[in-house]
C-alpha positions, 0 to 999 in steps of 0.5 A: 499500500505504501508504494502507490502512495509514495509514487503519487507524492513523488510525481508531484514533487520530482522533476521530469527525468527523475520521476520517469525512472522512479515510475519505471523502477517502482512498477517493476519492483511491485511486479517482482514482489507480486510474482514472488507471492504467486499463487495466492490462495483465492481466485479473487486475490489472483484476479487482483494481482492480474489487474495489478500486473496490467496497471503496472505494465501501463505505468511502465509503458506510459513512463517509457513513452513520456516526452517532456 
């Protein structure tokens, strides 16, 4: 829960080149953390992790394509 909050605050504080890499590294770390915990006990938990993968991939994609 702390990583998304921290990423939001840093998006408001850091300048462009730094925040681009913070978004990419943060999303990759969350993906790795979630992969390490797979499989989860319930179908709902696995569904939420799959949704998390999609949104973290989108974060990486948009940060990579970000033009200042």
